[in-house]
C-alpha positions in Angstrom: -65.3 -83.1 6.1 -67.6 -82.6 3.2 -70.7 -80.5 3.8 -73.5 -79.7 1.5 -75.3 -76.3 1.8 -78.7 -75.5 0.3 -80.9 -72.4 0.2 -82.3 -73.3 3.6 -78.8 -72.7 5.0 -78.2 -69.3 3.5 -78.7 -65.9 5.0 -80.4 -63.2 2.8 -80.0 -59.5 3.5 -80.4 -56.2 1.8 -77.6 -53.8 0.7 -78.0 -50.4 -0.8 -78.0 -51.7 -4.4 -80.0 -55.0 -4.1 -80.0 -58.2 -2.0 -77.1 -60.4 -0.8 -77.3 -64.2 -0.2 -74.6 -65.3 2.3 -73.5 -68.8 1.3 -70.9 -69.3 4.0 -69.0 -67.4 6.7 -66.1 -68.3 9.0 -66.1 -68.7 11.9 -69.7 -69.8 11.9 -70.5 -67.5 14.8 -69.3 -64.4 12.9 -71.6 -61.6 11.9 -71.0 -59.8 8.6 -72.3 -56.5 10.1 -69.7 -56.7 12.9 -66.8 -57.3 10.5 -65.5 -60.1 12.8 -65.3 -62.8 10.1 -62.2 -64.3 8.5 -63.8 -65.1 5.2 -67.2 -64.9 3.6 -68.7 -66.2 0.3 -71.9 -64.6 -1.0 -73.9 -63.9 -4.1 -75.6 -60.6 -4.6 -78.0 -58.9 -7.0 -77.1 -55.5 -8.3 -80.5 -53.9 -9.1 -79.5 -50.3 -9.6 -77.9 -49.0 -12.8 -75.2 -47.3 -10.6 -74.2 -48.2 -7.1 -71.2 -48.0 -4.7 -69.7 -51.0 -3.0 -69.8 -51.2 0.8 -66.3 -50.2 2.1 -64.4 -53.1 3.6 -60.9 -51.7 4.4 -59.7 -54.8 6.3 -60.5 -57.3 3.5 -59.3 -58.4 0.1 -62.1 -59.2 -2.3 -62.8 -61.4 -5.4 -65.8 -60.9 -7.6 -67.3 -62.4 -10.7 -70.7 -62.0 -12.4 -73.0 -65.0 -12.9 -75.6 -63.1 -15.0 -75.1 -59.7 -16.7 -72.2 -57.4 -17.1 -70.9 -54.6 -14.9 -68.3 -51.9 -15.2 -66.2 -51.2 -12.1 -64.0 -48.3 -11.2 -61.7 -48.3 -8.2 -60.7 -44.9 -6.7 -61.9 -43.1 -9.8 -59.5 -45.0 -12.0 -60.0 -46.6 -15.4 -63.2 -48.6 -15.8 -63.1 -52.4 -15.9 -65.7 -54.4 -17.8 -66.6 -57.6 -16.0 -68.4 -60.2 -18.1 -70.0 -63.4 -16.8 -67.6 -65.9 -15.2 -64.6 -63.5 -15.4 -63.0 -63.0 -12.0 -61.5 -59.9 -10.6 -59.5 -59.3 -7.4 -59.3 -55.9 -5.6 -59.0 -54.3 -2.2 -62.1 -53.8 -0.1 -60.5 -50.5 0.9 -60.9 -49.2 -2.6 -63.8 -46.7 -3.3 -65.5 -49.0 -5.9 -68.3 -47.7 -8.2 -70.4 -50.1 -10.3 -72.4 -49.5 -13.4 -74.8 -52.1 -14.8 -77.2 -54.7 -13.4 -76.1 -58.3 -12.6 -76.0 -61.2 -10.2 -72.5 -61.5 -8.8 -70.4 -63.9 -6.8 -68.1 -62.7 -4.0 -65.2 -63.9 -1.9 -64.0 -61.8 1.0 -60.8 -62.5 2.9 -59.4 -60.9 6.0 -56.2 -59.2 5.0 -53.1 -60.6 6.7 -54.9 -63.6 8.1 -56.5 -65.3 5.1 -55.5 -65.8 1.5 -57.5 -67.3 -1.3 -58.5 -67.5 -5.0 -61.6 -67.8 -7.0 -62.1 -69.4 -10.4 -64.7 -71.0 -12.7 -64.9 -74.7 -13.5 -66.6 -75.8 -16.7 -67.2 -79.5 -16.2 -68.0 -81.9 -18.9 -69.7 -85.3 -18.4 -66.3 -86.8 -18.1 -64.6 -87.0 -14.7 -62.5 -84.1 -13.5 -60.0 -85.0 -10.8 -59.2 -82.1 -8.5 -56.7 -82.3 -5.7 -58.2 -79.9 -3.2 -54.9 -79.4 -1.4 -53.2 -77.9 -4.4 -53.9 -75.6 -7.2 -53.4 -76.8 -10.7 -49.7 -77.0 -11.6 -48.7 -75.6 -8.2 -47.1 -77.2 -5.2 -49.3 -78.5 -2.4 -50.8 -75.8 -0.2 -51.0 -75.9 3.6 -53.4 -78.4 5.1 -55.6 -75.6 6.5 -57.3 -75.1 3.2 -61.1 -74.9 2.8 -62.7 -75.2 -0.6 -66.2 -74.0 -1.5 -67.9 -75.2 -4.7 -71.0 -73.4 -5.9 -73.2 -74.8 -8.7 -74.3 -72.1 -11.1 -75.6 -74.3 -14.0 -76.2 -78.0 -14.6 -75.6 -80.7 -12.1 -72.4 -81.9 -10.5 -71.5 -85.0 -8.6 -68.6 -84.8 -6.2 -66.9 -87.8 -4.7 -64.0 -88.1 -2.3 -62.0 -91.0 -0.9 -61.8 -90.1 2.8 -64.4 -87.5 3.5 -67.6 -88.3 5.4 -70.0 -88.4 3.7 -67.9 -89.5 0.7 -70.1 -88.0 -2.1 -72.7 -85.4 -2.9 -74.6 -84.1 -5.8 -75.0 -80.4 -6.4 -77.9 -78.7 -8.2 -78.0 -75.0 -9.2 -77.8 -72.7 -6.2 -76.3 -75.4 -3.9 -72.8 -75.3 -2.4 -70.3 -77.8 -1.1 -67.6 -77.2 1.6 -64.6 -79.4 1.8 -61.5 -79.3 4.1 -58.2 -80.2 2.5 -56.2 -82.3 2.0 -58.2 -84.6 -0.1 -58.8 -85.8 -3.7 -62.1 -84.7 -5.2 -63.6 -86.2 -8.3 -66.1 -84.0 -10.1 -68.5 -85.1 -12.8 -70.7 -82.7 -14.8 -72.0 -81.3 -17.0 -72.0 -78.2 -14.8 -70.5 -74.7 -14.3 -69.1 -74.3 -10.8 -67.5 -71.4 -8.9 -64.5 -72.7 -7.0 -63.1 -70.8 -3.9 -59.9 -71.9 -2.2 -59.4 -70.4 1.2 -56.3 -70.6 3.4 -56.1 -69.4 7.0 -52.6 -68.5 8.2 -53.3 -68.0 11.9 -55.2 -71.1 12.9 -54.3 -74.6 13.8 -55.2 -76.9 10.8 -56.8 -79.5 13.1 -59.1 -76.8 14.7 -59.9 -75.6 11.2 -60.8 -79.0 9.9 -63.0 -79.9 12.9 -64.8 -76.6 13.0 -67.8 -78.0 11.2 -67.8 -75.3 8.5 
């Protein structure tokens, strides 16, 4: 299944340091505040010069900045400078302090039940063939993989051989959800955030037909 999501589908809320736009959550009936979700993808503004991340002890996290730079410290350790489109993985259990203003991009994964990665795709006008069921130069992943593509800049056209609908075009701020396995052809020019999400404790067929 290939599903396009636009701003009308997103949920916007406030956190102590700015606003958060929830792009997708699984299962769809989950509520972030109840911490009953398996995974969540969001983009947030950090409007304060210094802020503390919300503790999420049961989750693993990935973060990148889309605009601006921030400096992160975990549990009072050495600071880490995060520049635009650099990705960083850390534990939601860490006491995380942030310095600097930015717009970021987040992937949250329920520890022990979900694994995943986040990366940046810089697409040219030429086609990029992406096998959704695998990571580049890695063996195929389990079928219960969900992929989310978020367009940051430019415009991207995505086309598959078996999904319904078979193609879609992404503008900045729009996202695309796709269930593996499938071959996906992407055409730019565009900058995309790519999240790969694998659920370990759910039947692949149930996952694929969930409508997320």
